[in-house]
PDB file of N, CA, C and O in Angstrom:
ATOM      1  N   MET A   1     -92.750  -9.787 100.774  1.00  0.00           N
ATOM      2  CA  MET A   1     -92.984 -10.137  99.392  1.00  0.00           C
ATOM      3  C   MET A   1     -94.432 -10.630  99.260  1.00  0.00           C
ATOM      4  O   MET A   1     -94.921 -11.360 100.123  1.00  0.00           O
ATOM      5  N   ILE A   2     -95.101 -10.238  98.201  1.00  0.00           N
ATOM      6  CA  ILE A   2     -96.495 -10.622  97.990  1.00  0.00           C
ATOM      7  C   ILE A   2     -96.605 -12.116  97.683  1.00  0.00           C
ATOM      8  O   ILE A   2     -97.481 -12.798  98.215  1.00  0.00           O
ATOM      9  N   ASN A   3     -95.725 -12.619  96.832  1.00  0.00           N
ATOM     10  CA  ASN A   3     -95.762 -14.030  96.452  1.00  0.00           C
ATOM     11  C   ASN A   3     -94.368 -14.607  96.642  1.00  0.00           C
ATOM     12  O   ASN A   3     -93.450 -14.264  95.898  1.00  0.00           O
ATOM     13  N   ASP A   4     -94.202 -15.472  97.620  1.00  0.00           N
ATOM     14  CA  ASP A   4     -92.875 -15.989  97.937  1.00  0.00           C
ATOM     15  C   ASP A   4     -92.310 -16.890  96.836  1.00  0.00           C
ATOM     16  O   ASP A   4     -91.111 -17.168  96.830  1.00  0.00           O
ATOM     17  N   ARG A   5     -93.150 -17.348  95.905  1.00  0.00           N
ATOM     18  CA  ARG A   5     -92.657 -18.166  94.791  1.00  0.00           C
ATOM     19  C   ARG A   5     -91.841 -17.344  93.794  1.00  0.00           C
ATOM     20  O   ARG A   5     -91.069 -17.905  93.016  1.00  0.00           O
ATOM     21  N   LEU A   6     -92.004 -16.032  93.811  1.00  0.00           N
ATOM     22  CA  LEU A   6     -91.220 -15.182  92.913  1.00  0.00           C
ATOM     23  C   LEU A   6     -89.723 -15.289  93.200  1.00  0.00           C
ATOM     24  O   LEU A   6     -88.907 -15.122  92.293  1.00  0.00           O
ATOM     25  N   ALA A   7     -89.362 -15.560  94.427  1.00  0.00           N
ATOM     26  CA  ALA A   7     -87.950 -15.694  94.783  1.00  0.00           C
ATOM     27  C   ALA A   7     -87.312 -16.912  94.120  1.00  0.00           C
ATOM     28  O   ALA A   7     -86.088 -16.968  93.995  1.00  0.00           O
ATOM     29  N   ALA A   8     -88.106 -17.878  93.696  1.00  0.00           N
ATOM     30  CA  ALA A   8     -87.585 -19.087  93.065  1.00  0.00           C
ATOM     31  C   ALA A   8     -87.296 -18.900  91.574  1.00  0.00           C
ATOM     32  O   ALA A   8     -86.694 -19.774  90.950  1.00  0.00           O
ATOM     33  N   LEU A   9     -87.712 -17.781  91.003  1.00  0.00           N
ATOM     34  CA  LEU A   9     -87.461 -17.534  89.583  1.00  0.00           C
ATOM     35  C   LEU A   9     -85.970 -17.359  89.335  1.00  0.00           C
ATOM     36  O   LEU A   9     -85.262 -16.755  90.141  1.00  0.00           O
ATOM     37  N   THR A  10     -85.500 -17.892  88.215  1.00  0.00           N
ATOM     38  CA  THR A  10     -84.090 -17.750  87.858  1.00  0.00           C
ATOM     39  C   THR A  10     -83.895 -16.515  86.988  1.00  0.00           C
ATOM     40  O   THR A  10     -84.858 -15.917  86.507  1.00  0.00           O
ATOM     41  N   ASP A  11     -82.639 -16.147  86.797  1.00  0.00           N
ATOM     42  CA  ASP A  11     -82.323 -15.014  85.929  1.00  0.00           C
ATOM     43  C   ASP A  11     -82.758 -15.301  84.504  1.00  0.00           C
ATOM     44  O   ASP A  11     -82.836 -16.453  84.077  1.00  0.00           O
ATOM     45  N   TYR A  12     -83.038 -14.235  83.781  1.00  0.00           N
ATOM     46  CA  TYR A  12     -83.313 -14.333  82.357  1.00  0.00           C
ATOM     47  C   TYR A  12     -82.043 -14.875  81.694  1.00  0.00           C
ATOM     48  O   TYR A  12     -80.955 -14.374  81.978  1.00  0.00           O
ATOM     49  N   PRO A  13     -82.146 -15.881  80.822  1.00  0.00           N
ATOM     50  CA  PRO A  13     -80.946 -16.515  80.271  1.00  0.00           C
ATOM     51  C   PRO A  13     -79.963 -15.554  79.606  1.00  0.00           C
ATOM     52  O   PRO A  13     -78.751 -15.721  79.742  1.00  0.00           O
ATOM     53  N   PHE A  14     -80.467 -14.553  78.892  1.00  0.00           N
ATOM     54  CA  PHE A  14     -79.548 -13.648  78.208  1.00  0.00           C
ATOM     55  C   PHE A  14     -78.848 -12.708  79.189  1.00  0.00           C
ATOM     56  O   PHE A  14     -77.729 -12.263  78.929  1.00  0.00           O
ATOM     57  N   ARG A  15     -79.487 -12.408  80.293  1.00  0.00           N
ATOM     58  CA  ARG A  15     -78.827 -11.626  81.351  1.00  0.00           C
ATOM     59  C   ARG A  15     -77.689 -12.449  81.957  1.00  0.00           C
ATOM     60  O   ARG A  15     -76.595 -11.937  82.192  1.00  0.00           O
ATOM     61  N   ARG A  16     -77.963 -13.720  82.203  1.00  0.00           N
ATOM     62  CA  ARG A  16     -76.927 -14.602  82.746  1.00  0.00           C
ATOM     63  C   ARG A  16     -75.768 -14.745  81.762  1.00  0.00           C
ATOM     64  O   ARG A  16     -74.605 -14.720  82.164  1.00  0.00           O
ATOM     65  N   LEU A  17     -76.083 -14.894  80.468  1.00  0.00           N
ATOM     66  CA  LEU A  17     -75.032 -15.013  79.460  1.00  0.00           C
ATOM     67  C   LEU A  17     -74.181 -13.744  79.414  1.00  0.00           C
ATOM     68  O   LEU A  17     -72.956 -13.822  79.324  1.00  0.00           O
ATOM     69  N   ALA A  18     -74.818 -12.589  79.475  1.00  0.00           N
ATOM     70  CA  ALA A  18     -74.074 -11.327  79.474  1.00  0.00           C
ATOM     71  C   ALA A  18     -73.127 -11.257  80.678  1.00  0.00           C
ATOM     72  O   ALA A  18     -71.992 -10.799  80.554  1.00  0.00           O
ATOM     73  N   ASP A  19     -73.599 -11.710  81.830  1.00  0.00           N
ATOM     74  CA  ASP A  19     -72.740 -11.728  83.020  1.00  0.00           C
ATOM     75  C   ASP A  19     -71.555 -12.672  82.842  1.00  0.00           C
ATOM     76  O   ASP A  19     -70.432 -12.357  83.237  1.00  0.00           O
ATOM     77  N   LEU A  20     -71.817 -13.838  82.241  1.00  0.00           N
ATOM     78  CA  LEU A  20     -70.741 -14.808  82.015  1.00  0.00           C
ATOM     79  C   LEU A  20     -69.688 -14.277  81.046  1.00  0.00           C
ATOM     80  O   LEU A  20     -68.499 -14.554  81.203  1.00  0.00           O
ATOM     81  N   LEU A  21     -70.123 -13.520  80.055  1.00  0.00           N
ATOM     82  CA  LEU A  21     -69.201 -13.013  79.032  1.00  0.00           C
ATOM     83  C   LEU A  21     -68.536 -11.696  79.421  1.00  0.00           C
ATOM     84  O   LEU A  21     -67.607 -11.245  78.751  1.00  0.00           O
ATOM     85  N   ASP A  22     -69.005 -11.085  80.492  1.00  0.00           N
ATOM     86  CA  ASP A  22     -68.444  -9.809  80.925  1.00  0.00           C
ATOM     87  C   ASP A  22     -66.938  -9.939  81.178  1.00  0.00           C
ATOM     88  O   ASP A  22     -66.494 -10.820  81.915  1.00  0.00           O
ATOM     89  N   GLY A  23     -66.173  -9.058  80.562  1.00  0.00           N
ATOM     90  CA  GLY A  23     -64.726  -9.061  80.752  1.00  0.00           C
ATOM     91  C   GLY A  23     -63.968  -9.924  79.760  1.00  0.00           C
ATOM     92  O   GLY A  23     -62.737  -9.939  79.778  1.00  0.00           O
ATOM     93  N   ILE A  24     -64.666 -10.636  78.902  1.00  0.00           N
ATOM     94  CA  ILE A  24     -64.006 -11.451  77.885  1.00  0.00           C
ATOM     95  C   ILE A  24     -63.949 -10.648  76.586  1.00  0.00           C
ATOM     96  O   ILE A  24     -64.976 -10.199  76.078  1.00  0.00           O
ATOM     97  N   ASP A  25     -62.759 -10.476  76.065  1.00  0.00           N
ATOM     98  CA  ASP A  25     -62.600  -9.751  74.809  1.00  0.00           C
ATOM     99  C   ASP A  25     -62.610 -10.731  73.643  1.00  0.00           C
ATOM    100  O   ASP A  25     -61.815 -11.672  73.622  1.00  0.00           O
ATOM    101  N   PRO A  26     -63.497 -10.525  72.674  1.00  0.00           N
ATOM    102  CA  PRO A  26     -63.536 -11.431  71.525  1.00  0.00           C
ATOM    103  C   PRO A  26     -62.316 -11.231  70.638  1.00  0.00           C
ATOM    104  O   PRO A  26     -61.705 -10.162  70.667  1.00  0.00           O
ATOM    105  N   PRO A  27     -61.951 -12.234  69.852  1.00  0.00           N
ATOM    106  CA  PRO A  27     -60.820 -12.076  68.942  1.00  0.00           C
ATOM    107  C   PRO A  27     -61.118 -10.983  67.918  1.00  0.00           C
ATOM    108  O   PRO A  27     -62.249 -10.862  67.447  1.00  0.00           O
ATOM    109  N   THR A  28     -60.131 -10.207  67.582  1.00  0.00           N
ATOM    110  CA  THR A  28     -60.334  -9.092  66.648  1.00  0.00           C
ATOM    111  C   THR A  28     -60.247  -9.528  65.195  1.00  0.00           C
ATOM    112  O   THR A  28     -60.657  -8.779  64.308  1.00  0.00           O
ATOM    113  N   ASP A  29     -59.722 -10.722  64.927  1.00  0.00           N
ATOM    114  CA  ASP A  29     -59.563 -11.177  63.544  1.00  0.00           C
ATOM    115  C   ASP A  29     -60.711 -12.074  63.066  1.00  0.00           C
ATOM    116  O   ASP A  29     -60.647 -12.631  61.970  1.00  0.00           O
ATOM    117  N   VAL A  30     -61.751 -12.213  63.877  1.00  0.00           N
ATOM    118  CA  VAL A  30     -62.902 -13.050  63.526  1.00  0.00           C
ATOM    119  C   VAL A  30     -64.150 -12.177  63.540  1.00  0.00           C
ATOM    120  O   VAL A  30     -64.410 -11.490  64.528  1.00  0.00           O
ATOM    121  N   PRO A  31     -64.938 -12.194  62.442  1.00  0.00           N
ATOM    122  CA  PRO A  31     -66.168 -11.391  62.461  1.00  0.00           C
ATOM    123  C   PRO A  31     -67.140 -11.946  63.505  1.00  0.00           C
ATOM    124  O   PRO A  31     -67.239 -13.162  63.669  1.00  0.00           O
ATOM    125  N   PRO A  32     -67.848 -11.076  64.202  1.00  0.00           N
ATOM    126  CA  PRO A  32     -68.758 -11.550  65.258  1.00  0.00           C
ATOM    127  C   PRO A  32     -69.967 -12.275  64.667  1.00  0.00           C
ATOM    128  O   PRO A  32     -70.416 -11.971  63.562  1.00  0.00           O
ATOM    129  N   LEU A  33     -70.469 -13.215  65.412  1.00  0.00           N
ATOM    130  CA  LEU A  33     -71.700 -13.899  65.068  1.00  0.00           C
ATOM    131  C   LEU A  33     -72.809 -13.171  65.812  1.00  0.00           C
ATOM    132  O   LEU A  33     -72.876 -13.224  67.040  1.00  0.00           O
ATOM    133  N   ILE A  34     -73.674 -12.495  65.078  1.00  0.00           N
ATOM    134  CA  ILE A  34     -74.744 -11.702  65.684  1.00  0.00           C
ATOM    135  C   ILE A  34     -75.860 -12.641  66.139  1.00  0.00           C
ATOM    136  O   ILE A  34     -76.481 -13.319  65.320  1.00  0.00           O
ATOM    137  N   MET A  35     -76.106 -12.676  67.439  1.00  0.00           N
ATOM    138  CA  MET A  35     -77.140 -13.553  67.990  1.00  0.00           C
ATOM    139  C   MET A  35     -78.146 -12.752  68.817  1.00  0.00           C
ATOM    140  O   MET A  35     -78.668 -13.245  69.817  1.00  0.00           O
ATOM    141  N   SER A  36     -78.410 -11.532  68.400  1.00  0.00           N
ATOM    142  CA  SER A  36     -79.364 -10.715  69.132  1.00  0.00           C
ATOM    143  C   SER A  36     -80.772 -11.273  68.950  1.00  0.00           C
ATOM    144  O   SER A  36     -81.025 -12.078  68.053  1.00  0.00           O
ATOM    145  N   ILE A  37     -81.669 -10.839  69.804  1.00  0.00           N
ATOM    146  CA  ILE A  37     -83.029 -11.353  69.760  1.00  0.00           C
ATOM    147  C   ILE A  37     -84.014 -10.211  69.532  1.00  0.00           C
ATOM    148  O   ILE A  37     -83.750  -9.060  69.882  1.00  0.00           O
ATOM    149  N   GLY A  38     -85.138 -10.550  68.946  1.00  0.00           N
ATOM    150  CA  GLY A  38     -86.261  -9.630  68.885  1.00  0.00           C
ATOM    151  C   GLY A  38     -86.270  -8.614  67.768  1.00  0.00           C
ATOM    152  O   GLY A  38     -87.211  -7.824  67.686  1.00  0.00           O
ATOM    153  N   GLU A  39     -85.278  -8.590  66.907  1.00  0.00           N
ATOM    154  CA  GLU A  39     -85.270  -7.598  65.837  1.00  0.00           C
ATOM    155  C   GLU A  39     -85.152  -8.302  64.489  1.00  0.00           C
ATOM    156  O   GLU A  39     -84.105  -8.873  64.181  1.00  0.00           O
ATOM    157  N   PRO A  40     -86.202  -8.269  63.690  1.00  0.00           N
ATOM    158  CA  PRO A  40     -86.143  -8.929  62.378  1.00  0.00           C
ATOM    159  C   PRO A  40     -85.052  -8.299  61.503  1.00  0.00           C
ATOM    160  O   PRO A  40     -84.833  -7.088  61.531  1.00  0.00           O
ATOM    161  N   LYS A  41     -84.393  -9.133  60.745  1.00  0.00           N
ATOM    162  CA  LYS A  41     -83.319  -8.669  59.865  1.00  0.00           C
ATOM    163  C   LYS A  41     -83.728  -8.688  58.401  1.00  0.00           C
ATOM    164  O   LYS A  41     -83.041  -8.117  57.554  1.00  0.00           O
ATOM    165  N   HIS A  42     -84.839  -9.339  58.100  1.00  0.00           N
ATOM    166  CA  HIS A  42     -85.259  -9.488  56.716  1.00  0.00           C
ATOM    167  C   HIS A  42     -86.636  -8.875  56.516  1.00  0.00           C
ATOM    168  O   HIS A  42     -87.451  -8.826  57.438  1.00  0.00           O
ATOM    169  N   ARG A  43     -86.879  -8.414  55.307  1.00  0.00           N
ATOM    170  CA  ARG A  43     -88.180  -7.851  54.952  1.00  0.00           C
ATOM    171  C   ARG A  43     -89.225  -8.960  54.997  1.00  0.00           C
ATOM    172  O   ARG A  43     -88.963 -10.082  54.563  1.00  0.00           O
ATOM    173  N   TYR A  44     -90.398  -8.651  55.515  1.00  0.00           N
ATOM    174  CA  TYR A  44     -91.454  -9.650  55.526  1.00  0.00           C
ATOM    175  C   TYR A  44     -92.217  -9.592  54.212  1.00  0.00           C
ATOM    176  O   TYR A  44     -92.173  -8.579  53.515  1.00  0.00           O
ATOM    177  N   PRO A  45     -92.912 -10.662  53.867  1.00  0.00           N
ATOM    178  CA  PRO A  45     -93.621 -10.724  52.581  1.00  0.00           C
ATOM    179  C   PRO A  45     -94.696  -9.648  52.469  1.00  0.00           C
ATOM    180  O   PRO A  45     -95.308  -9.265  53.466  1.00  0.00           O
ATOM    181  N   ASP A  46     -94.918  -9.169  51.258  1.00  0.00           N
ATOM    182  CA  ASP A  46     -95.952  -8.163  51.013  1.00  0.00           C
ATOM    183  C   ASP A  46     -97.325  -8.637  51.487  1.00  0.00           C
ATOM    184  O   ASP A  46     -98.166  -7.827  51.880  1.00  0.00           O
ATOM    185  N   LEU A  47     -97.547  -9.946  51.448  1.00  0.00           N
ATOM    186  CA  LEU A  47     -98.816 -10.508  51.892  1.00  0.00           C
ATOM    187  C   LEU A  47     -99.153 -10.071  53.314  1.00  0.00           C
ATOM    188  O   LEU A  47    -100.322  -9.861  53.638  1.00  0.00           O
ATOM    189  N   VAL A  48     -98.139  -9.934  54.161  1.00  0.00           N
ATOM    190  CA  VAL A  48     -98.375  -9.556  55.561  1.00  0.00           C
ATOM    191  C   VAL A  48     -98.966  -8.154  55.641  1.00  0.00           C
ATOM    192  O   VAL A  48    -100.006  -7.955  56.270  1.00  0.00           O
ATOM    193  N   SER A  49     -98.313  -7.180  55.009  1.00  0.00           N
ATOM    194  CA  SER A  49     -98.826  -5.807  55.089  1.00  0.00           C
ATOM    195  C   SER A  49    -100.168  -5.668  54.368  1.00  0.00           C
ATOM    196  O   SER A  49    -101.035  -4.912  54.805  1.00  0.00           O
ATOM    197  N   GLU A  50    -100.336  -6.397  53.265  1.00  0.00           N
ATOM    198  CA  GLU A  50    -101.614  -6.351  52.545  1.00  0.00           C
ATOM    199  C   GLU A  50    -102.744  -6.913  53.419  1.00  0.00           C
ATOM    200  O   GLU A  50    -103.838  -6.351  53.467  1.00  0.00           O
ATOM    201  N   THR A  51    -102.473  -8.007  54.093  1.00  0.00           N
ATOM    202  CA  THR A  51    -103.492  -8.624  54.946  1.00  0.00           C
ATOM    203  C   THR A  51    -103.817  -7.734  56.141  1.00  0.00           C
ATOM    204  O   THR A  51    -104.983  -7.568  56.499  1.00  0.00           O
ATOM    205  N   LEU A  52    -102.782  -7.163  56.758  1.00  0.00           N
ATOM    206  CA  LEU A  52    -103.023  -6.253  57.885  1.00  0.00           C
ATOM    207  C   LEU A  52    -103.851  -5.053  57.454  1.00  0.00           C
ATOM    208  O   LEU A  52    -104.778  -4.652  58.157  1.00  0.00           O
ATOM    209  N   ALA A  53    -103.524  -4.478  56.301  1.00  0.00           N
ATOM    210  CA  ALA A  53    -104.269  -3.313  55.810  1.00  0.00           C
ATOM    211  C   ALA A  53    -105.723  -3.677  55.483  1.00  0.00           C
ATOM    212  O   ALA A  53    -106.642  -2.903  55.748  1.00  0.00           O
ATOM    213  N   ALA A  54    -105.913  -4.859  54.908  1.00  0.00           N
ATOM    214  CA  ALA A  54    -107.267  -5.279  54.532  1.00  0.00           C
ATOM    215  C   ALA A  54    -108.161  -5.506  55.751  1.00  0.00           C
ATOM    216  O   ALA A  54    -109.385  -5.429  55.647  1.00  0.00           O
ATOM    217  N   HIS A  55    -107.556  -5.784  56.900  1.00  0.00           N
ATOM    218  CA  HIS A  55    -108.327  -6.071  58.106  1.00  0.00           C
ATOM    219  C   HIS A  55    -108.074  -5.049  59.209  1.00  0.00           C
ATOM    220  O   HIS A  55    -108.244  -5.358  60.389  1.00  0.00           O
ATOM    221  N   ALA A  56    -107.675  -3.852  58.843  1.00  0.00           N
ATOM    222  CA  ALA A  56    -107.363  -2.812  59.828  1.00  0.00           C
ATOM    223  C   ALA A  56    -108.556  -2.453  60.704  1.00  0.00           C
ATOM    224  O   ALA A  56    -108.375  -2.031  61.846  1.00  0.00           O
ATOM    225  N   ASP A  57    -109.766  -2.613  60.191  1.00  0.00           N
ATOM    226  CA  ASP A  57    -110.951  -2.274  60.984  1.00  0.00           C
ATOM    227  C   ASP A  57    -111.145  -3.218  62.170  1.00  0.00           C
ATOM    228  O   ASP A  57    -111.883  -2.884  63.096  1.00  0.00           O
ATOM    229  N   GLY A  58    -110.507  -4.379  62.166  1.00  0.00           N
ATOM    230  CA  GLY A  58    -110.670  -5.336  63.244  1.00  0.00           C
ATOM    231  C   GLY A  58    -109.666  -5.202  64.371  1.00  0.00           C
ATOM    232  O   GLY A  58    -109.725  -5.962  65.337  1.00  0.00           O
ATOM    233  N   TRP A  59    -108.745  -4.252  64.271  1.00  0.00           N
ATOM    234  CA  TRP A  59    -107.697  -4.130  65.291  1.00  0.00           C
ATOM    235  C   TRP A  59    -108.203  -3.598  66.616  1.00  0.00           C
ATOM    236  O   TRP A  59    -107.537  -3.783  67.635  1.00  0.00           O
ATOM    237  N   GLY A  60    -109.339  -2.952  66.642  1.00  0.00           N
ATOM    238  CA  GLY A  60    -109.826  -2.356  67.883  1.00  0.00           C
ATOM    239  C   GLY A  60    -110.778  -3.235  68.664  1.00  0.00           C
ATOM    240  O   GLY A  60    -111.436  -2.755  69.588  1.00  0.00           O
ATOM    241  N   LYS A  61    -110.871  -4.521  68.315  1.00  0.00           N
ATOM    242  CA  LYS A  61    -111.798  -5.384  69.043  1.00  0.00           C
ATOM    243  C   LYS A  61    -111.201  -6.788  69.164  1.00  0.00           C
ATOM    244  O   LYS A  61    -110.393  -7.214  68.339  1.00  0.00           O
ATOM    245  N   TYR A  62    -111.619  -7.484  70.203  1.00  0.00           N
ATOM    246  CA  TYR A  62    -111.172  -8.854  70.434  1.00  0.00           C
ATOM    247  C   TYR A  62    -111.993  -9.810  69.575  1.00  0.00           C
ATOM    248  O   TYR A  62    -113.161  -9.544  69.293  1.00  0.00           O
ATOM    249  N   PRO A  63    -111.390 -10.919  69.159  1.00  0.00           N
ATOM    250  CA  PRO A  63    -112.175 -11.918  68.427  1.00  0.00           C
ATOM    251  C   PRO A  63    -113.085 -12.668  69.385  1.00  0.00           C
ATOM    252  O   PRO A  63    -112.866 -12.633  70.596  1.00  0.00           O
ATOM    253  N   PRO A  64    -114.097 -13.342  68.867  1.00  0.00           N
ATOM    254  CA  PRO A  64    -114.948 -14.132  69.758  1.00  0.00           C
ATOM    255  C   PRO A  64    -114.127 -15.228  70.449  1.00  0.00           C
ATOM    256  O   PRO A  64    -113.195 -15.774  69.858  1.00  0.00           O
ATOM    257  N   THR A  65    -114.466 -15.537  71.664  1.00  0.00           N
ATOM    258  CA  THR A  65    -113.741 -16.536  72.438  1.00  0.00           C
ATOM    259  C   THR A  65    -113.673 -17.877  71.718  1.00  0.00           C
ATOM    260  O   THR A  65    -112.642 -18.548  71.756  1.00  0.00           O
ATOM    261  N   ILE A  66    -114.746 -18.267  71.072  1.00  0.00           N
ATOM    262  CA  ILE A  66    -114.769 -19.557  70.380  1.00  0.00           C
ATOM    263  C   ILE A  66    -114.133 -19.477  68.992  1.00  0.00           C
ATOM    264  O   ILE A  66    -114.025 -20.495  68.308  1.00  0.00           O
ATOM    265  N   GLY A  67    -113.712 -18.286  68.568  1.00  0.00           N
ATOM    266  CA  GLY A  67    -113.113 -18.119  67.248  1.00  0.00           C
ATOM    267  C   GLY A  67    -114.162 -17.749  66.223  1.00  0.00           C
ATOM    268  O   GLY A  67    -115.350 -18.010  66.409  1.00  0.00           O
ATOM    269  N   THR A  68    -113.719 -17.146  65.152  1.00  0.00           N
ATOM    270  CA  THR A  68    -114.646 -16.781  64.080  1.00  0.00           C
ATOM    271  C   THR A  68    -115.040 -18.041  63.316  1.00  0.00           C
ATOM    272  O   THR A  68    -114.322 -19.041  63.361  1.00  0.00           O
ATOM    273  N   PRO A  69    -116.163 -18.005  62.620  1.00  0.00           N
ATOM    274  CA  PRO A  69    -116.547 -19.173  61.816  1.00  0.00           C
ATOM    275  C   PRO A  69    -115.463 -19.566  60.798  1.00  0.00           C
ATOM    276  O   PRO A  69    -115.219 -20.754  60.585  1.00  0.00           O
ATOM    277  N   ALA A  70    -114.821 -18.584  60.175  1.00  0.00           N
ATOM    278  CA  ALA A  70    -113.774 -18.893  59.192  1.00  0.00           C
ATOM    279  C   ALA A  70    -112.579 -19.572  59.859  1.00  0.00           C
ATOM    280  O   ALA A  70    -112.019 -20.520  59.308  1.00  0.00           O
ATOM    281  N   PHE A  71    -112.187 -19.096  61.037  1.00  0.00           N
ATOM    282  CA  PHE A  71    -111.078 -19.710  61.754  1.00  0.00           C
ATOM    283  C   PHE A  71    -111.423 -21.135  62.167  1.00  0.00           C
ATOM    284  O   PHE A  71    -110.613 -22.048  62.007  1.00  0.00           O
ATOM    285  N   ARG A  72    -112.630 -21.321  62.700  1.00  0.00           N
ATOM    286  CA  ARG A  72    -113.042 -22.653  63.145  1.00  0.00           C
ATOM    287  C   ARG A  72    -113.093 -23.629  61.973  1.00  0.00           C
ATOM    288  O   ARG A  72    -112.723 -24.794  62.117  1.00  0.00           O
ATOM    289  N   ALA A  73    -113.549 -23.160  60.817  1.00  0.00           N
ATOM    290  CA  ALA A  73    -113.585 -24.023  59.627  1.00  0.00           C
ATOM    291  C   ALA A  73    -112.169 -24.377  59.181  1.00  0.00           C
ATOM    292  O   ALA A  73    -111.909 -25.516  58.792  1.00  0.00           O
ATOM    293  N   ALA A  74    -111.256 -23.413  59.236  1.00  0.00           N
ATOM    294  CA  ALA A  74    -109.868 -23.676  58.850  1.00  0.00           C
ATOM    295  C   ALA A  74    -109.220 -24.685  59.788  1.00  0.00           C
ATOM    296  O   ALA A  74    -108.519 -25.588  59.331  1.00  0.00           O
ATOM    297  N   VAL A  75    -109.440 -24.548  61.087  1.00  0.00           N
ATOM    298  CA  VAL A  75    -108.886 -25.488  62.064  1.00  0.00           C
ATOM    299  C   VAL A  75    -109.473 -26.879  61.846  1.00  0.00           C
ATOM    300  O   VAL A  75    -108.749 -27.874  61.852  1.00  0.00           O
ATOM    301  N   SER A  76    -110.774 -26.941  61.656  1.00  0.00           N
ATOM    302  CA  SER A  76    -111.442 -28.221  61.439  1.00  0.00           C
ATOM    303  C   SER A  76    -110.902 -28.905  60.181  1.00  0.00           C
ATOM    304  O   SER A  76    -110.646 -30.110  60.182  1.00  0.00           O
ATOM    305  N   GLY A  77    -110.733 -28.136  59.121  1.00  0.00           N
ATOM    306  CA  GLY A  77    -110.200 -28.694  57.882  1.00  0.00           C
ATOM    307  C   GLY A  77    -108.787 -29.213  58.052  1.00  0.00           C
ATOM    308  O   GLY A  77    -108.449 -30.293  57.567  1.00  0.00           O
ATOM    309  N   TRP A  78    -107.965 -28.443  58.740  1.00  0.00           N
ATOM    310  CA  TRP A  78    -106.575 -28.869  58.953  1.00  0.00           C
ATOM    311  C   TRP A  78    -106.520 -30.142  59.792  1.00  0.00           C
ATOM    312  O   TRP A  78    -105.794 -31.078  59.458  1.00  0.00           O
ATOM    313  N   LEU A  79    -107.292 -30.178  60.887  1.00  0.00           N
ATOM    314  CA  LEU A  79    -107.293 -31.361  61.739  1.00  0.00           C
ATOM    315  C   LEU A  79    -107.789 -32.592  60.987  1.00  0.00           C
ATOM    316  O   LEU A  79    -107.244 -33.684  61.143  1.00  0.00           O
ATOM    317  N   THR A  80    -108.810 -32.410  60.184  1.00  0.00           N
ATOM    318  CA  THR A  80    -109.332 -33.533  59.404  1.00  0.00           C
ATOM    319  C   THR A  80    -108.274 -34.043  58.436  1.00  0.00           C
ATOM    320  O   THR A  80    -108.030 -35.247  58.365  1.00  0.00           O
ATOM    321  N   ARG A  81    -107.644 -33.142  57.693  1.00  0.00           N
ATOM    322  CA  ARG A  81    -106.593 -33.556  56.754  1.00  0.00           C
ATOM    323  C   ARG A  81    -105.430 -34.194  57.493  1.00  0.00           C
ATOM    324  O   ARG A  81    -104.912 -35.222  57.056  1.00  0.00           O
ATOM    325  N   ARG A  82    -105.022 -33.615  58.582  1.00  0.00           N
ATOM    326  CA  ARG A  82    -103.852 -34.085  59.334  1.00  0.00           C
ATOM    327  C   ARG A  82    -104.075 -35.478  59.887  1.00  0.00           C
ATOM    328  O   ARG A  82    -103.206 -36.342  59.773  1.00  0.00           O
ATOM    329  N   HIS A  83    -105.223 -35.698  60.481  1.00  0.00           N
ATOM    330  CA  HIS A  83    -105.459 -36.975  61.135  1.00  0.00           C
ATOM    331  C   HIS A  83    -105.901 -38.065  60.160  1.00  0.00           C
ATOM    332  O   HIS A  83    -105.696 -39.248  60.431  1.00  0.00           O
ATOM    333  N   ARG A  84    -106.487 -37.697  59.061  1.00  0.00           N
ATOM    334  CA  ARG A  84    -106.794 -38.705  58.041  1.00  0.00           C
ATOM    335  C   ARG A  84    -105.507 -39.226  57.434  1.00  0.00           C
ATOM    336  O   ARG A  84    -105.370 -40.428  57.207  1.00  0.00           O
ATOM    337  N   SER A  85    -104.540 -38.316  57.161  1.00  0.00           N
ATOM    338  CA  SER A  85    -103.272 -38.778  56.587  1.00  0.00           C
ATOM    339  C   SER A  85    -102.488 -39.598  57.615  1.00  0.00           C
ATOM    340  O   SER A  85    -101.774 -40.526  57.235  1.00  0.00           O
ATOM    341  N   ALA A  86    -102.604 -39.282  58.889  1.00  0.00           N
ATOM    342  CA  ALA A  86    -101.912 -40.046  59.931  1.00  0.00           C
ATOM    343  C   ALA A  86    -102.533 -41.439  60.052  1.00  0.00           C
ATOM    344  O   ALA A  86    -101.822 -42.415  60.287  1.00  0.00           O
ATOM    345  N   GLN A  87    -103.842 -41.534  59.894  1.00  0.00           N
ATOM    346  CA  GLN A  87    -104.510 -42.824  59.977  1.00  0.00           C
ATOM    347  C   GLN A  87    -104.117 -43.722  58.808  1.00  0.00           C
ATOM    348  O   GLN A  87    -103.938 -44.928  58.977  1.00  0.00           O
ATOM    349  N   ARG A  88    -103.984 -43.130  57.624  1.00  0.00           N
ATOM    350  CA  ARG A  88    -103.582 -43.911  56.449  1.00  0.00           C
ATOM    351  C   ARG A  88    -102.154 -44.427  56.582  1.00  0.00           C
ATOM    352  O   ARG A  88    -101.828 -45.504  56.084  1.00  0.00           O
ATOM    353  N   ALA A  89    -101.295 -43.646  57.263  1.00  0.00           N
ATOM    354  CA  ALA A  89     -99.901 -44.046  57.427  1.00  0.00           C
ATOM    355  C   ALA A  89     -99.762 -45.226  58.388  1.00  0.00           C
ATOM    356  O   ALA A  89     -98.784 -45.970  58.307  1.00  0.00           O
ATOM    357  N   ASN A  90    -100.717 -45.408  59.290  1.00  0.00           N
ATOM    358  CA  ASN A  90    -100.642 -46.511  60.265  1.00  0.00           C
ATOM    359  C   ASN A  90    -101.178 -47.739  59.690  1.00  0.00           C
ATOM    360  O   ASN A  90    -101.201 -48.774  60.356  1.00  0.00           O
TER     361      ASN A  90
END
């Protein structure tokens, strides 16, 4: 084995759950509770597709490591608002 620490990894939780439930028949008079993962069930807001389309030219490149000026300003503004309100609460 290349990395002996890989042997210490546990099973993926949903694989383990599937193994635990194997052979158990659910009641037929109760509707199942769907608990699947990874597949959205609801339509996302139009804002998402509009924003993606408006910035489609940026999909082929990585952002700057330090973030764009607009992102950095947004983070700075949020942190300032967040911590000023926390200071007032104390």
